[in-house]
N, CA and C atoms as an extended XYZ file, in Angstrom:
231
Properties=species:S:1:pos:R:3:atomname:S:1:resname:S:1:resid:I:1 pbc="F F F"
N         0.840       -1.186        0.000 N   MET     1
C         0.000        0.000        0.000 CA  MET     1
C         0.880        1.243        0.000 C   MET     1
N         0.573        2.187       -0.857 N   ALA     2
C         1.363        3.405       -0.985 CA  ALA     2
C         1.150        4.310        0.225 C   ALA     2
N         2.224        4.998        0.605 N   VAL     3
C         2.172        5.913        1.733 CA  VAL     3
C         1.829        7.305        1.214 C   VAL     3
N         0.974        8.027        1.932 N   LYS     4
C         0.588        9.379        1.526 CA  LYS     4
C         1.464       10.373        2.277 C   LYS     4
N         2.110       11.269        1.537 N   PHE     5
C         2.965       12.282        2.138 CA  PHE     5
C         2.288       13.638        2.068 C   PHE     5
N         2.635       14.515        2.995 N   LYS     6
C         2.069       15.859        3.019 CA  LYS     6
C         2.852       16.822        2.137 C   LYS     6
N         3.922       16.341        1.519 N   LEU     7
C         4.733       17.162        0.626 CA  LEU     7
C         4.384       16.825       -0.817 C   LEU     7
N         4.430       17.841       -1.677 N   LYS     8
C         4.182       17.599       -3.096 CA  LYS     8
C         5.091       18.493       -3.931 C   LYS     8
N         5.130       18.232       -5.207 N   LYS     9
C         5.967       18.974       -6.142 CA  LYS     9
C         5.646       20.468       -6.074 C   LYS     9
N         6.693       21.292       -5.976 N   GLY    10
C         6.505       22.734       -5.936 CA  GLY    10
C         6.492       23.330       -4.537 C   GLY    10
N         6.382       22.501       -3.495 N   ASP    11
C         6.383       23.000       -2.119 CA  ASP    11
C         7.767       23.520       -1.736 C   ASP    11
N         7.803       24.534       -0.869 N   SER    12
C         9.055       25.026       -0.307 CA  SER    12
C         9.370       24.217        0.940 C   SER    12
N        10.615       23.760        1.030 N   VAL    13
C        11.025       22.959        2.178 CA  VAL    13
C        12.358       23.464        2.718 C   VAL    13
N        12.592       23.183        4.007 N   LYS    14
C        13.863       23.488        4.649 CA  LYS    14
C        14.563       22.170        4.919 C   LYS    14
N        15.846       22.105        4.598 N   ILE    15
C        16.622       20.896        4.815 CA  ILE    15
C        17.037       20.875        6.287 C   ILE    15
N        16.691       19.797        7.006 N   ILE    16
C        16.953       19.753        8.444 CA  ILE    16
C        18.072       18.789        8.815 C   ILE    16
N        18.658       18.095        7.840 N   ALA    17
C        19.773       17.188        8.120 CA  ALA    17
C        20.625       17.027        6.868 C   ALA    17
N        21.900       16.751        7.068 N   GLY    18
C        22.795       16.496        5.949 CA  GLY    18
C        23.702       17.678        5.649 C   GLY    18
N        24.435       17.587        4.537 N   ASP    19
C        25.399       18.618        4.156 CA  ASP    19
C        24.748       19.965        3.866 C   ASP    19
N        23.521       19.974        3.396 N   ASP    20
C        22.830       21.208        3.024 CA  ASP    20
C        21.879       21.686        4.116 C   ASP    20
N        22.130       21.307        5.358 N   LYS    21
C        21.264       21.651        6.488 CA  LYS    21
C        21.071       23.163        6.584 C   LYS    21
N        19.800       23.569        6.747 N   GLY    22
C        19.465       24.979        6.900 CA  GLY    22
C        19.053       25.669        5.615 C   GLY    22
N        19.320       25.070        4.465 N   LYS    23
C        18.953       25.677        3.187 CA  LYS    23
C        17.463       25.501        2.916 C   LYS    23
N        16.904       26.465        2.182 N   ILE    24
C        15.498       26.380        1.774 CA  ILE    24
C        15.470       26.138        0.268 C   ILE    24
N        14.624       25.213       -0.156 N   SER    25
C        14.583       24.809       -1.553 CA  SER    25
C        13.164       24.478       -1.969 C   SER    25
N        13.001       24.187       -3.272 N   LYS    26
C        11.709       23.805       -3.834 CA  LYS    26
C        11.780       22.349       -4.271 C   LYS    26
N        10.709       21.600       -4.035 N   ILE    27
C        10.664       20.185       -4.416 CA  ILE    27
C        10.433       20.068       -5.922 C   ILE    27
N        11.310       19.290       -6.576 N   LEU    28
C        11.168       19.026       -8.011 CA  LEU    28
C        10.394       17.738       -8.266 C   LEU    28
N        10.539       16.745       -7.364 N   ALA    29
C         9.855       15.460       -7.538 CA  ALA    29
C         9.744       14.751       -6.193 C   ALA    29
N         8.669       13.967       -6.033 N   VAL    30
C         8.473       13.145       -4.841 CA  VAL    30
C         8.486       11.685       -5.293 C   VAL    30
N         9.272       10.860       -4.596 N   LEU    31
C         9.382        9.442       -4.918 CA  LEU    31
C         8.799        8.635       -3.752 C   LEU    31
N         7.467        8.414       -3.738 N   PRO    32
C         6.821        7.797       -2.581 CA  PRO    32
C         7.252        6.355       -2.302 C   PRO    32
N         7.549        5.581       -3.326 N   LYS    33
C         7.957        4.188       -3.099 CA  LYS    33
C         9.311        4.106       -2.408 C   LYS    33
N        10.165        5.099       -2.646 N   GLU    34
C        11.498        5.115       -2.053 CA  GLU    34
C        11.566        6.006       -0.814 C   GLU    34
N        10.473        6.710       -0.471 N   HIS    35
C        10.424        7.648        0.649 CA  HIS    35
C        11.470        8.748        0.493 C   HIS    35
N        11.592        9.288       -0.728 N   LYS    36
C        12.601       10.302       -1.007 CA  LYS    36
C        11.997       11.453       -1.802 C   LYS    36
N        12.709       12.602       -1.779 N   VAL    37
C        12.331       13.756       -2.584 CA  VAL    37
C        13.577       14.281       -3.289 C   VAL    37
N        13.364       14.962       -4.417 N   ILE    38
C        14.448       15.637       -5.124 CA  ILE    38
C        14.181       17.125       -5.005 C   ILE    38
N        15.160       17.866       -4.454 N   CYS    39
C        15.017       19.298       -4.221 CA  CYS    39
C        15.974       20.076       -5.127 C   CYS    39
N        15.551       21.260       -5.529 N   GLU    40
C        16.310       22.104       -6.447 CA  GLU    40
C        17.599       22.608       -5.786 C   GLU    40
N        18.748       22.271       -6.375 N   GLY    41
C        20.035       22.753       -5.898 CA  GLY    41
C        20.549       22.091       -4.639 C   GLY    41
N        19.920       21.012       -4.197 N   ILE    42
C        20.299       20.331       -2.962 CA  ILE    42
C        20.861       18.947       -3.285 C   ILE    42
N        21.890       18.530       -2.537 N   ASN    43
C        22.483       17.204       -2.678 CA  ASN    43
C        22.954       16.953       -4.114 C   ASN    43
N        23.830       17.827       -4.595 N   LEU    44
C        24.330       17.725       -5.965 CA  LEU    44
C        25.420       16.671       -6.084 C   LEU    44
N        25.403       15.940       -7.185 N   ALA    45
C        26.429       14.944       -7.478 CA  ALA    45
C        26.950       15.206       -8.884 C   ALA    45
N        28.242       14.995       -9.077 N   LYS    46
C        28.821       15.156      -10.412 CA  LYS    46
C        28.602       13.864      -11.195 C   LYS    46
N        28.067       14.001      -12.403 N   LYS    47
C        27.801       12.845      -13.245 CA  LYS    47
C        28.605       13.002      -14.522 C   LYS    47
N        29.340       11.981      -14.890 N   ALA    48
C        30.124       11.998      -16.119 CA  ALA    48
C        29.191       11.736      -17.307 C   ALA    48
N        29.322       12.550      -18.354 N   VAL    49
C        28.492       12.363      -19.548 CA  VAL    49
C        29.385       12.243      -20.780 C   VAL    49
N        28.984       11.367      -21.674 N   LYS    50
C        29.700       11.188      -22.929 CA  LYS    50
C        29.298       12.299      -23.894 C   LYS    50
N        30.144       12.611      -24.855 N   PRO    51
C        29.756       13.610      -25.866 CA  PRO    51
C        28.507       13.177      -26.626 C   PRO    51
N        27.587       14.118      -26.809 N   SER    52
C        26.351       13.844      -27.539 CA  SER    52
C        25.881       15.170      -28.130 C   SER    52
N        24.700       15.168      -28.736 N   GLU    53
C        24.162       16.408      -29.294 CA  GLU    53
C        23.904       17.439      -28.203 C   GLU    53
N        23.440       16.971      -27.048 N   LYS    54
C        23.140       17.886      -25.944 CA  LYS    54
C        24.418       18.405      -25.292 C   LYS    54
N        25.403       17.519      -25.087 N   TYR    55
C        26.683       17.897      -24.485 CA  TYR    55
C        27.773       17.668      -25.533 C   TYR    55
N        28.158       18.725      -26.224 N   GLN    56
C        29.082       18.607      -27.356 CA  GLN    56
C        30.418       17.976      -26.966 C   GLN    56
N        31.004       18.421      -25.850 N   ASN    57
C        32.324       17.932      -25.467 CA  ASN    57
C        32.279       16.864      -24.378 C   ASN    57
N        31.109       16.573      -23.846 N   GLY    58
C        31.027       15.630      -22.736 CA  GLY    58
C        31.502       16.313      -21.464 C   GLY    58
N        32.015       15.546      -20.523 N   GLY    59
C        32.534       16.118      -19.285 CA  GLY    59
C        31.670       15.748      -18.093 C   GLY    59
N        31.538       16.708      -17.159 N   PHE    60
C        30.789       16.466      -15.934 CA  PHE    60
C        29.594       17.397      -15.839 C   PHE    60
N        28.493       16.887      -15.262 N   VAL    61
C        27.275       17.655      -15.065 CA  VAL    61
C        26.857       17.509      -13.610 C   VAL    61
N        26.469       18.622      -12.979 N   ASN    62
C        25.933       18.550      -11.619 CA  ASN    62
C        24.472       18.155      -11.689 C   ASN    62
N        24.094       17.147      -10.902 N   LYS    63
C        22.737       16.613      -10.937 CA  LYS    63
C        22.208       16.489       -9.516 C   LYS    63
N        20.930       16.853       -9.305 N   GLU    64
C        20.318       16.698       -7.990 CA  GLU    64
C        20.020       15.222       -7.723 C   GLU    64
N        20.375       14.771       -6.528 N   VAL    65
C        20.149       13.390       -6.129 CA  VAL    65
C        19.082       13.397       -5.037 C   VAL    65
N        18.282       12.354       -4.983 N   ALA    66
C        17.185       12.262       -4.017 CA  ALA    66
C        17.715       12.201       -2.587 C   ALA    66
N        16.970       12.832       -1.648 N   ILE    67
C        17.282       12.750       -0.231 CA  ILE    67
C        16.064       12.201        0.501 C   ILE    67
N        16.276       11.630        1.668 N   ASP    68
C        15.191       11.016        2.419 CA  ASP    68
C        14.171       12.069        2.845 C   ASP    68
N        12.911       11.709        2.795 N   ILE    69
C        11.832       12.655        3.082 CA  ILE    69
C        11.851       13.105        4.548 C   ILE    69
N        12.481       12.315        5.429 N   SER    70
C        12.558       12.695        6.837 CA  SER    70
C        13.570       13.808        7.074 C   SER    70
N        14.379       14.134        6.066 N   ASN    71
C        15.390       15.185        6.204 CA  ASN    71
C        14.912       16.538        5.722 C   ASN    71
N        13.625       16.673        5.396 N   VAL    72
C        13.079       17.953        4.957 CA  VAL    72
C        11.847       18.300        5.805 C   VAL    72
N        11.615       19.608        5.959 N   ALA    73
C        10.435       20.089        6.681 CA  ALA    73
C         9.777       21.149        5.821 C   ALA    73
N         8.449       21.083        5.727 N   LYS    74
C         7.709       22.024        4.897 CA  LYS    74
C         7.780       23.425        5.498 C   LYS    74
N         7.974       24.426        4.618 N   VAL    75
C         8.023       25.830        5.043 CA  VAL    75
C         6.751       26.492        4.536 C   VAL    75
N         6.018       27.120        5.435 N   GLU    76
C         4.769       27.797        5.040 CA  GLU    76
C         5.095       29.117        4.356 C   GLU    76
N         4.316       29.409        3.304 N   GLY    77
C         4.447       30.704        2.648 CA  GLY    77
C         5.141       30.684        1.379 C   GLY    77
C-alpha cells in the first residue's frame, strides 16, 4: 500500500539534516515508493556524460540526487 505524504511537487522545504542543512529549496519530484524527494540545488552529485548532441564535449554535469523525506520540513508561505 502506498504511503501518503504531506509534501508535493513545488512546495518550499527546509533541509533539516545532511550537508545542506538549513537551506530552503523547492521540491522538483516526490518518490513515494522510495520515501525520497528531489530538491532544487540540494544534494548535488557530479555525473560523467559522454559527448552527444546535448553535451558537445562531454565532461561532468551537476545533478540533484534524491534525499530522504525525513530530512526535509515544509516551510509555510
